[in-house]
C-alpha positions as CSV (number, residue, x, y, z in Angstrom):
1,M,0.1,0.0,0.0
2,K,1.3,3.5,-0.7
3,V,1.1,6.5,1.4
4,E,1.9,10.3,0.2
5,I,2.6,12.3,3.4
6,R,3.3,16.1,2.8
7,V,5.1,18.6,5.2
8,Y,4.8,21.4,4.6
9,P,5.9,25.1,7.0
10,R,3.1,26.1,9.0
11,R,1.1,29.6,7.9
12,D,2.7,31.7,10.9
13,V,6.2,30.3,10.3
14,L,8.3,32.4,7.9
15,D,9.3,30.4,4.9
16,P,12.4,32.0,3.4
17,Q,12.6,29.2,0.6
18,G,8.9,30.1,-0.3
19,K,9.7,34.0,-0.2
20,A,12.7,33.0,-2.8
21,I,10.8,30.9,-5.4
22,A,8.3,33.4,-5.4
23,A,10.9,36.3,-6.4
24,A,12.3,34.0,-8.8
25,L,9.1,33.0,-10.7
26,A,8.0,37.1,-10.5
27,R,11.3,37.5,-11.9
28,L,10.4,35.1,-14.9
29,G,7.2,37.2,-15.4
30,H,5.0,35.3,-13.0
31,Q,3.4,38.1,-11.7
32,S,0.3,36.5,-10.6
33,V,2.1,34.6,-7.9
34,V,1.3,35.8,-4.5
35,D,2.6,33.7,-2.1
36,V,4.6,30.6,-2.1
37,R,5.1,27.6,0.7
38,A,7.8,25.3,0.1
39,G,7.7,22.1,1.5
40,K,8.5,18.1,0.9
41,V,6.3,15.0,-0.1
42,F,7.5,11.5,0.7
43,F,6.3,8.6,-0.9
44,V,5.9,5.5,1.4
45,E,5.4,1.9,0.5
46,V,3.8,-0.2,3.6
47,E,2.8,-3.5,4.0
48,G,-0.7,-4.6,4.5
49,S,-4.0,-3.8,2.8
50,D,-5.7,-1.9,5.4
51,A,-5.7,1.8,4.3
52,V,-6.9,2.9,8.1
53,V,-3.9,1.3,9.7
54,A,-1.6,2.6,6.7
55,E,-2.8,5.9,7.4
56,R,-2.7,5.6,11.3
57,D,1.1,4.7,11.1
58,A,1.8,7.3,8.3
59,K,0.5,9.8,11.0
60,R,2.7,8.5,13.5
61,M,5.5,8.4,11.0
62,A,5.2,12.2,10.6
63,E,4.9,13.2,14.0
64,E,8.2,11.0,15.3
65,L,10.3,12.0,12.1
66,L,9.3,13.3,9.3
67,A,7.9,16.6,10.5
68,N,8.9,19.0,12.7
69,T,5.2,19.7,14.4
70,V,6.7,22.9,16.3
71,I,7.0,24.4,13.0
72,E,5.6,22.1,10.0
73,G,2.2,20.8,9.3
74,Y,1.6,17.5,7.7
75,D,-1.1,15.9,5.8
76,V,-1.3,12.2,4.8
77,K,-3.0,10.6,1.8
78,V,-3.4,6.7,1.1
79,V,-2.7,6.5,-2.4
80,A,-3.3,2.5,-3.2
């Protein structure tokens, strides 16, 4: 079973990488860009066929290692 875990900076946390990307996009002519938040995506394959268990385990992975929950949020999606 495949799980997608997205980790991103919380809205109230400064995101210098996102700001740099937004500025670069503006320089390239993408004037409609208002804000960019840069994050990470993890594609994790786990054993089993129970989507509820896979989602629970993926949330635990995010809490324990993949996200710094003080400054980052995350969401989990079971893909297959």
